[in-house]
PAPAKE-747829 format. One record per atom (N, C-alpha, C): x, y, z. Coordinates in steps of 0.02 Angstrom, whole numbers. Example, Ala and Ser with C-alpha at 12.3 -4.5 7.8 and 13.67 -1.06 7.14 Angstrom:
660,-284,390 $
615,-225,390 $
660,-165,390 $
642,-112,354 $
684,-53,357 $
645,2,394 $
***
This chain:
6866,6967,4943 $
6840,7012,4891 $
6839,7083,4918 $
6843,7132,4874 $
6844,7202,4895 $
6774,7226,4911 $
6770,7277,4953 $
6706,7306,4971 $
6682,7353,4916 $
6616,7356,4903 $
6591,7401,4851 $
6602,7474,4870 $
6613,7516,4819 $
6624,7587,4832 $
6559,7622,4847 $
6503,7595,4825 $
6437,7623,4841 $
6392,7566,4864 $
6355,7577,4916 $
6311,7525,4942 $
6249,7520,4899 $
6220,7459,4897 $
6160,7448,4856 $
6102,7492,4878 $
6100,7509,4942 $
6044,7549,4968 $
6054,7624,4958 $
6113,7643,4936 $
6128,7714,4928 $
6087,7743,4870 $
6058,7802,4878 $
6018,7833,4824 $
6060,7841,4761 $
6027,7833,4704 $
6062,7840,4641 $
6079,7913,4628 $
6140,7923,4603 $
6160,7990,4582 $
6131,8003,4513 $
6135,8066,4491 $
6110,8083,4424 $
6149,8045,4371 $
6214,8035,4383 $
6255,7998,4336 $
6233,7926,4331 $
6218,7895,4388 $
6197,7826,4387 $
6128,7819,4354 $
6083,7866,4367 $
6018,7864,4335 $
6024,7868,4259 $
6070,7911,4237 $
6081,7917,4165 $
6109,7853,4136 $
6155,7823,4172 $
6185,7760,4150 $
6133,7705,4145 $
6091,7699,4195 $
6038,7648,4195 $
5991,7659,4137 $
5975,7722,4124 $
5930,7738,4069 $
5960,7714,4002 $
6024,7726,3993 $
6056,7705,3931 $
6061,7628,3927 $
6073,7597,3984 $
6080,7524,3983 $
6014,7489,3967 $
5959,7522,3981 $
5894,7492,3966 $
5882,7487,3891 $
5918,7527,3853 $
5918,7520,3781 $
5972,7469,3764 $
5951,7407,3754 $
5999,7352,3749 $
6054,7358,3698 $
6043,7399,3645 $
6093,7403,3592 $
6141,7461,3603 $
6128,7502,3653 $
6171,7560,3664 $
6242,7539,3682 $
6290,7564,3644 $
6361,7551,3656 $
6377,7476,3655 $
6336,7438,3619 $
6349,7366,3614 $
6392,7354,3553 $
6455,7332,3563 $
6499,7321,3505 $
6473,7265,3461 $
6482,7272,3396 $
6460,7222,3348 $
6516,7171,3339 $
6499,7107,3343 $
6548,7055,3332 $
6559,7046,3257 $
6621,7057,3234 $
6634,7047,3162 $
6618,6976,3141 $
6596,6969,3080 $
6577,6903,3055 $
6635,6854,3057 $
6696,6880,3046 $
6754,6836,3046 $
6762,6802,3114 $
6748,6837,3168 $
6755,6808,3235 $
6699,6757,3248 $
6638,6775,3228 $
6582,6729,3237 $
6593,6664,3199 $
6617,6670,3138 $
6630,6610,3098 $
6689,6570,3125 $
6739,6606,3152 $
6798,6571,3181 $
6777,6529,3240 $
6729,6552,3279 $
6705,6515,3337 $
6676,6448,3314 $
6642,6448,3257 $
6612,6386,3231 $
6666,6342,3199 $
6711,6372,3161 $
6762,6333,3127 $
6809,6298,3176 $
6825,6331,3231 $
6871,6302,3279 $
6843,6238,3309 $
6777,6231,3308 $
6745,6171,3336 $
6723,6122,3282 $
6740,6136,3220 $
6721,6093,3165 $
6778,6044,3149 $
6768,5979,3161 $
6822,5931,3149 $
6844,5927,3077 $
6802,5951,3032 $
6819,5949,2961 $
6858,6011,2938 $
6862,6061,2981 $
6896,6123,2962 $
6971,6116,2970 $
7008,6151,2927 $
7080,6150,2930 $
7108,6220,2931 $
7174,6227,2936 $
7206,6293,2939 $
7188,6337,2879 $
7184,6306,2820 $
7169,6347,2761 $
7100,6379,2767 $
7051,6342,2793 $
6983,6369,2800 $
6983,6430,2845 $
7017,6425,2902 $
7018,6480,2949 $
7060,6538,2923 $
7115,6523,2889 $
7157,6576,2860 $
7119,6614,2806 $
7083,6578,2763 $
7043,6612,2711 $
6990,6656,2742 $
6960,6633,2797 $
6910,6672,2832 $
6940,6737,2858 $
6997,6732,2891 $
7029,6792,2920 $
7051,6840,2865 $
7078,6814,2811 $
7102,6857,2757 $
7045,6894,2723 $
6983,6871,2734 $
6926,6905,2705 $
6910,6971,2739 $
6943,6984,2796 $
6935,7048,2832 $
7004,7078,2840 $
7028,7116,2790 $
7098,7140,2790 $
7120,7176,2854 $
7080,7222,2882 $
7104,7255,2944 $
7115,7206,3002 $
7069,7159,3010 $
7077,7110,3064 $
7134,7063,3047 $
7141,7045,2983 $
7196,7001,2963 $
7264,7032,2979 $
7271,7097,2965 $
7334,7131,2978 $
7349,7132,3052 $
7299,7148,3092 $
7310,7150,3164 $
7323,7080,3192 $
7286,7031,3167 $
7297,6962,3189 $
7368,6940,3176 $
7393,6953,3116 $
7461,6932,3099 $
7513,6968,3141 $
7499,7031,3156 $
7544,7069,3199 $
7549,7039,3268 $
7491,7024,3298 $
7491,6995,3365 $
7518,6923,3364 $
7502,6886,3312 $
7527,6817,3306 $
7603,6815,3303 $
7634,6868,3278 $
7706,6872,3273 $
7737,6910,3331 $
7696,6928,3381 $
7722,6964,3439 $
7758,6916,3485 $
7791,6944,3535 $
7831,6903,3581 $
7790,6850,3616 $
7727,6865,3630 $
7685,6817,3667 $
7674,6752,3628 $
7676,6756,3561 $
7661,6697,3521 $
7719,6677,3476 $
7775,6710,3483 $
7834,6697,3441 $
7861,6628,3456 $
7877,6590,3404 $
7903,6522,3413 $
7969,6513,3377 $
8009,6565,3371 $
8074,6559,3340 $
8077,6580,3268 $
8019,6591,3237 $
8018,6615,3168 $
7954,6654,3157 $
7958,6702,3113 $
7899,6743,3098 $
7855,6708,3047 $
7790,6716,3056 $
7742,6688,3008 $
7727,6740,2955 $
7748,6730,2893 $
7739,6781,2842 $
7667,6787,2817 $
7627,6735,2825 $
7558,6737,2801 $
7510,6716,2856 $
7447,6732,2846 $
7396,6712,2895 $
7394,6636,2901 $
7399,6601,2847 $
7396,6528,2849 $
7455,6500,2890 $
7514,6528,2881 $
7572,6506,2920 $
7559,6517,2995 $
7528,6574,3011 $
7514,6589,3082 $
7463,6539,3110 $
7411,6524,3071 $
7359,6477,3094 $
7389,6408,3105 $
7432,6386,3059 $
7464,6320,3065 $
7506,6318,3129 $
7542,6372,3142 $
7586,6374,3201 $
7546,6376,3265 $
7491,6413,3266 $
7452,6423,3327 $
7402,6367,3340 $
7375,6339,3287 $
7320,6291,3295 $
7253,6327,3293 $
7200,6290,3280 $
7134,6321,3270 $
7108,6354,3334 $
7114,6319,3391 $
7087,6346,3453 $
7123,6410,3474 $
7189,6410,3472 $
7227,6470,3491 $
7214,6527,3442 $
7206,6510,3378 $
7189,6561,3328 $
7123,6594,3345 $
7074,6553,3363 $
7008,6579,3385 $
7017,6626,3444 $
7055,6604,3495 $
7065,6645,3554 $
7098,6711,3536 $
7148,6708,3493 $
7184,6769,3474 $
7139,6816,3434 $
7097,6788,3392 $
7050,6830,3354 $
7004,6869,3400 $
6980,6837,3452 $
6936,6872,3499 $
6975,6924,3539 $
7039,6912,3550 $
7080,6964,3582 $
7085,7025,3537 $
7095,7013,3472 $
7098,7068,3424 $
7032,7105,3420 $
6977,7067,3418 $
6910,7098,3414 $
6896,7138,3477 $
6913,7110,3535 $
6903,7146,3599 $
6943,7211,3598 $
7005,7207,3577 $
7046,7268,3574 $
7017,7321,3529 $
6988,7299,3473 $
6958,7346,3426 $
6895,7377,3453 $
6864,7345,3503 $
6801,7371,3531 $
6812,7420,3588 $
6875,7436,3603 $
6890,7478,3661 $
6897,7552,3642 $
6874,7570,3583 $
6878,7640,3561 $
6811,7675,3573 $
6811,7740,3563 $
6749,7778,3571 $
6728,7785,3643 $
6776,7792,3688 $
6760,7796,3760 $
6777,7864,3789 $
6783,7913,3746 $
6793,7982,3770 $
6856,7989,3812 $
6848,8022,3869 $
6905,8034,3912 $
6925,7976,3955 $
6894,7918,3944 $
6909,7859,3984 $
6957,7810,3949 $
6994,7835,3900 $
7037,7790,3861 $
7089,7756,3904 $
7118,7792,3951 $
7170,7763,3994 $
7141,7707,4037 $
7081,7717,4064 $
7050,7666,4105 $
7033,7604,4064 $
7009,7615,4003 $
6990,7558,3961 $
7052,7521,3937 $
7106,7558,3922 $
7168,7526,3903 $
7195,7482,3960 $
7189,7506,4020 $
7211,7467,4078 $
7167,7405,4087 $
7102,7413,4077 $
7056,7357,4083 $
7072,7303,4031 $
7088,7325,3970 $
7105,7277,3917 $
7170,7241,3933 $
7219,7278,3958 $
7283,7248,3978 $
7272,7194,4030 $
7232,7209,4080 $
7218,7161,4133 $
7179,7101,4106 $
7135,7113,4058 $
7096,7059,4029 $
7140,7009,3991 $
7187,7035,3952 $
7233,6991,3916 $
7274,6950,3966 $
7295,6983,4020 $
7333,6948,4072 $
7289,6895,4107 $
7225,6912,4117 $
7179,6864,4148 $
7168,6803,4103 $
7168,6814,4037 $
7163,6758,3991 $
7221,6710,4000 $
7281,6739,4003 $
7341,6699,4014 $
7339,6664,4081 $
7316,6700,4132 $
7312,6671,4200 $
7262,6613,4202 $
7206,6621,4168 $
7156,6567,4167 $
7183,6505,4132 $
7220,6516,4079 $
7249,6459,4043 $
7302,6424,4086 $
7344,6464,4120 $
7394,6435,4164 $
7362,6397,4222 $
7312,6429,4253 $
7279,6397,4310 $
7244,6333,4290 $
7211,6334,4233 $
7176,6274,4210 $
7224,6216,4200 $
7282,6232,4172 $
7332,6180,4159 $
7362,6154,4224 $
7381,6199,4269 $
7415,6179,4331 $
7367,6145,4380 $
7304,6164,4378 $
7256,6135,4425 $
7219,6075,4395 $
7236,6057,4333 $
7204,6001,4301 $
7132,6012,4285 $
7115,6074,4267 $
7045,6092,4253 $
7039,6122,4184 $
7064,6088,4134 $
7064,6116,4067 $
6994,6122,4039 $
6980,6180,4009 $
6915,6193,3977 $
6927,6218,3907 $
6881,6204,3863 $
6887,6225,3794 $
6896,6300,3788 $
6862,6337,3832 $
6862,6410,3827 $
6897,6443,3886 $
6948,6411,3914 $
6980,6440,3973 $
7009,6509,3959 $
7045,6516,3904 $
7074,6581,3888 $
7021,6634,3874 $
6970,6615,3836 $
6918,6663,3819 $
6878,6684,3880 $
6867,6638,3927 $
6832,6656,3989 $
6871,6709,4027 $
6937,6699,4032 $
6978,6748,4067 $
6983,6814,4029 $
6990,6809,3963 $
6998,6869,3922 $
6936,6913,3923 $
6877,6882,3917 $
6816,6920,3905 $
6773,6933,3966 $
6793,6908,4025 $
6747,6913,4082 $
6734,6985,4103 $
6781,7030,4089 $
6772,7101,4107 $
6757,7145,4047 $
6735,7116,3992 $
6724,7155,3932 $
6670,7208,3942 $
6627,7198,3992 $
6576,7248,4007 $
6603,7314,4031 $
6664,7315,4057 $
6693,7377,4082 $
6698,7429,4026 $
6723,7409,3968 $
6729,7456,3912 $
6661,7483,3891 $
6611,7440,3894 $
6543,7462,3875 $
6517,7514,3924 $
6529,7504,3989 $
6506,7552,4039 $
6542,7619,4030 $
6606,7616,4017 $
6643,7679,4006 $
6617,7714,3943 $
6599,7675,3892 $
6573,7705,3830 $
6506,7738,3843 $
6465,7708,3885 $
6401,7738,3903 $
6411,7801,3945 $
6456,7798,3993 $
6470,7856,4035 $
6496,7915,3994 $
6532,7899,3940 $
6559,7952,3897 $
6504,7989,3860 $
6444,7960,3856 $
6388,7992,3824 $
6350,8039,3871 $
6366,8036,3935 $
6332,8076,3986 $
6373,8138,4003 $
6342,8187,4037 $
6379,8247,4057 $
6442,8227,4096 $
6498,8258,4081 $
6561,8239,4114 $
6560,8251,4189 $
6599,8212,4224 $
6605,8219,4297 $
6678,8214,4317 $
6695,8247,4371 $
6763,8242,4398 $
6766,8192,4455 $
6709,8163,4471 $
6705,8115,4526 $
6725,8046,4501 $
6790,8033,4496 $
6813,7970,4469 $
6799,7912,4517 $
6792,7927,4580 $
6774,7874,4627 $
6705,7847,4611 $
6658,7891,4594 $
6591,7870,4575 $
6593,7833,4509 $
6632,7858,4462 $
6638,7824,4397 $
6662,7752,4407 $
6713,7745,4446 $
6740,7678,4459 $
6688,7633,4493 $
6651,7662,4539 $
6600,7623,4574 $
6546,7599,4526 $
6527,7643,4479 $
6475,7624,4431 $
6500,7570,4384 $
6562,7574,4364 $
6591,7522,4322 $
6591,7456,4359 $
6610,7457,4422 $
6611,7395,4461 $
6540,7367,4470 $
6492,7410,4480 $
6424,7387,4494 $
6391,7358,4432 $
6403,7386,4374 $
6363,7368,4315 $
6401,7329,4261 $
6467,7321,4268 $
6504,7290,4212 $
6487,7217,4203 $
6464,7183,4255 $
6449,7112,4247 $
6387,7102,4203 $
6334,7139,4217 $
6274,7132,4175 $
6287,7158,4105 $
6327,7212,4099 $
6343,7239,4033 $
6384,7189,3993 $
6430,7155,4025 $
6471,7106,3991 $
6431,7045,3970 $
6386,7023,4013 $
6344,6965,3997 $
6300,6980,3936 $
6276,7042,3931 $
6235,7062,3874 $
6276,7059,3810 $
6339,7080,3813 $
6382,7076,3754 $
6392,7003,3734 $
6408,6961,3783 $
6421,6890,3769 $
6360,6857,3739 $
6301,6874,3763 $
6240,6845,3736 $
6226,6872,3666 $
6238,6937,3656 $
6227,6966,3590 $
6275,6936,3539 $
6334,6919,3561 $
6384,6888,3517 $
6373,6812,3510 $
6325,6786,3546 $
6309,6714,3545 $
6370,6672,3564 $
6405,6695,3616 $
6463,6658,3641 $
6439,6599,3683 $
6482,6550,3694 $
6463,6492,3735 $
6437,6513,3803 $
6393,6472,3831 $
6361,6489,3895 $
6412,6498,3950 $
6468,6461,3947 $
6520,6468,3999 $
6547,6539,4002 $
6554,6571,3944 $
6581,6639,3943 $
6529,6688,3969 $
6466,6678,3951 $
6413,6720,3978 $
6412,6715,4055 $
6418,6654,4080 $
6419,6643,4153 $
6476,6682,4185 $
6535,6679,4155 $
6594,6712,4184 $
6586,6787,4183 $
6557,6814,4130 $
6544,6887,4128 $
6496,6907,4184 $
6444,6867,4193 $
6390,6885,4239 $
6407,6873,4312 $
6447,6822,4326 $
6451,6797,4395 $
6520,6796,4426 $
6570,6827,4395 $
6638,6819,4422 $
6650,6857,4487 $
6601,6898,4508 $
6607,6931,4574 $
6556,6902,4623 $
6520,6851,4603 $
6466,6823,4644 $
6492,6762,4682 $
6501,6770,4747 $
6528,6715,4787 $
6484,6653,4785 $
6420,6662,4772 $
6374,6605,4772 $
6386,6559,4712 $
6423,6582,4662 $
6434,6541,4602 $
6503,6510,4601 $
6538,6513,4656 $
6606,6486,4657 $
6608,6411,4643 $
6550,6377,4651 $
6549,6306,4638 $
6549,6291,4564 $
6535,6341,4522 $
6537,6331,4449 $
6611,6331,4428 $
6636,6276,4400 $
6708,6270,4387 $
6736,6325,4342 $
6701,6342,4288 $
6729,6392,4243 $
6728,6461,4274 $
6677,6476,4315 $
6675,6540,4349 $
6730,6543,4402 $
6739,6489,4437 $
6791,6487,4489 $
6860,6496,4456 $
6869,6467,4397 $
6933,6474,4362 $
6948,6548,4348 $
6897,6585,4327 $
6906,6656,4314 $
6919,6694,4378 $
6886,6674,4432 $
6900,6706,4497 $
6973,6695,4518 $
6998,6636,4504 $
7069,6621,4519 $
7114,6664,4475 $
7096,6669,4411 $
7136,6711,4366 $
7136,6784,4389 $
7077,6808,4409 $
7072,6876,4436 $
7118,6886,4496 $
7117,6837,4541 $
7158,6841,4601 $
7232,6842,4583 $
7251,6805,4532 $
7321,6804,4509 $
7341,6872,4481 $
7297,6902,4440 $
7312,6967,4411 $
7317,7020,4466 $
7271,7018,4514 $
7273,7066,4569 $
7337,7057,4610 $
7358,6995,4619 $
7419,6983,4657 $
7480,7011,4621 $
7476,7010,4554 $
7533,7033,4514 $
7533,7109,4504 $
7473,7137,4493 $
7468,7209,4477 $
7436,7251,4531 $
7400,7218,4578 $
7361,7256,4627 $
7292,7269,4599 $
7245,7285,4644 $
7177,7297,4622 $
7152,7367,4640 $
7198,7409,4664 $
7178,7477,4684 $
7156,7482,4756 $
7147,7426,4789 $
7125,7427,4859 $
7179,7399,4905 $
7207,7343,4887 $
7253,7308,4931 $
7323,7307,4901 $
7370,7285,4941 $
7440,7282,4919 $
7449,7226,4868 $
7500,7235,4826 $
7518,7183,4778 $
7543,7122,4816 $
7525,7064,4794 $
7546,7002,4827 $
7488,6954,4836 $
7504,6892,4849 $
7454,6840,4856 $
7412,6851,4919 $
7347,6848,4912 $
7300,6851,4968 $
7280,6779,4984 $
7311,6748,5035 $
7298,6677,5049 $
7224,6662,5062 $
7190,6707,5097 $
7119,6694,5112 $
7076,6695,5049 $
7091,6740,5005 $
7053,6744,4943 $
7062,6681,4902 $
7124,6658,4895 $
7136,6596,4858 $
7106,6536,4893 $
7109,6535,4960 $
7082,6479,4998 $
7007,6471,4985 $
6971,6527,4981 $
6899,6524,4967 $
6886,6493,4898 $
6936,6496,4855 $
6929,6469,4788 $
6958,6399,4782 $
6978,6371,4839 $
7004,6303,4839 $
7076,6297,4818 $
7115,6351,4824 $
7185,6351,4805 $
7228,6367,4866 $
7274,6322,4883 $
7316,6335,4941 $
7369,6387,4925 $
7402,6412,4977 $
7449,6468,4968 $
7508,6450,4923 $
7536,6390,4932 $
7593,6370,4891 $
7575,6368,4817 $
7516,6340,4803 $
7494,6336,4733 $
7480,6406,4706 $
7450,6449,4747 $
7435,6517,4726 $
7499,6554,4709 $
7549,6548,4752 $
7613,6583,4740 $
7647,6555,4677 $
7640,6490,4666 $
7669,6461,4605 $
7634,6486,4543 $
7568,6494,4547 $
7530,6520,4490 $
7550,6591,4474 $
7554,6633,4526 $
7572,6703,4515 $
7643,6708,4488 $
7688,6667,4514 $
7757,6667,4489 $
7760,6646,4416 $
7721,6595,4398 $
7719,6573,4328 $
7691,6627,4283 $
7640,6662,4307 $
7612,6717,4268 $
7662,6773,4260 $
7698,6789,4314 $
7749,6841,4311 $
7805,6821,4263 $
7825,6758,4266 $
7879,6734,4222 $
7858,6737,4149 $
7794,6720,4136 $
7770,6722,4067 $
7771,6792,4040 $
7756,6841,4082 $
7758,6911,4060 $
7829,6935,4052 $
7873,6914,4096 $
7944,6934,4091 $
7975,6904,4028 $
7956,6842,4014 $
7982,6809,3954 $
7958,6844,3891 $
7895,6865,3892 $
7867,6901,3835 $
7903,6967,3824 $
7913,7004,3878 $
7945,7070,3873 $
8018,7063,3854 $
8049,7007,3872 $
8120,6999,3858 $
8135,6964,3793 $
8083,6946,3755 $
8093,6912,3692 $
8129,6957,3642 $
8158,6927,3593 $
8195,6965,3543 $
8147,6999,3495 $
8124,7057,3515 $
8074,7093,3475 $
8100,7112,3406 $
8166,7118,3400 $
8194,7137,3335 $
8184,7081,3284 $
8172,7019,3308 $
8162,6964,3262 $
8089,6954,3244 $
8046,6994,3275 $
7974,6987,3264 $
7953,7031,3205 $
7918,7003,3159 $
7895,7042,3102 $
7828,7072,3118 $
7826,7139,3126 $
7764,7173,3143 $
7728,7193,3080 $
7665,7177,3076 $
7624,7196,3018 $
7575,7249,3040 $
7576,7304,3010 $
7531,7360,3028 $
7480,7370,2972 $
***
C-alpha cells in the first residue's frame, strides 16, 4: 500500500479544518439517489420482477433513460445489435447488469459541481468504472462471485467526488499535494456516508469504508475490491509507483503473481476490446 501524503499526527491545515467542518454537516455535498436507482435495487432482487417492470421504471425518468440507453449501446455492452428501446436493453443485459449500469449512470451524474476539480473527478470516475470491471473479472476468475461485485468495485471510491465537491466550496488553493492528501484521508468515510444515505447493501458500505484498511482484508468483498484496486493500479498506475503488477501487494491479498498478471491482462484485453469495437454500429442516444 502507498504511504500517506500527510501523517495522522501532523497539525491540520486551514483547508483541512474547513473540510472537516463541512463534513460534520452530514448532508453537505451529499448526492441524492434518484428514485429510479433506489427502486431498481429492489426490483433486481425481486423474483417476481421482469424486464418490463424495470424498463417502465427507467423510462419514468427520461434523462436517466436516455443516458442508460446510450451506455447500454456502447462498446462495453454491445452484443452485435443495438437496443432501440429501454426494454430491449434490459432484456439483453438482464436485471442485475441493468441495476449495475444504472448505478454507473447515477454515479456519473453525481460528479458535477466540483469547481476546478473536474479533471480529477473525471479521472476518479474512469478508474471507478474500471474497478467495477476488475472486481467482476476477479470474482469470476477467483471463484468468489458476489451479488454486488461490480457495484462494490464501481462505488468504493465514490467519496472522492464528494470530497472534491466540498473542497470546491472552500477558498482555492494551489497546493494540489495537500488536496490529494485530503481526498485520500477522508474519501473512505465520505463514501460510506453516501452508501448509507442511499441505503445500499452493507457490503458496499463496507467497501467504501474499509478498502484501504489492511485489518479488513479477511472480509471477502472488501478484499475483492482491494484486488480490483491493485489491478487498476497495475494497469494505469497510482501516481506513486510504476505501472505493472506489484507481486507483494497481490500476495497480501492472497493472489499469486501468475494469477495477478492474468487478471491484469484480462482487464487490459477487455478495455482494448471495448475501444476497438465497431463504434459506428453503436446507436448513441443523447
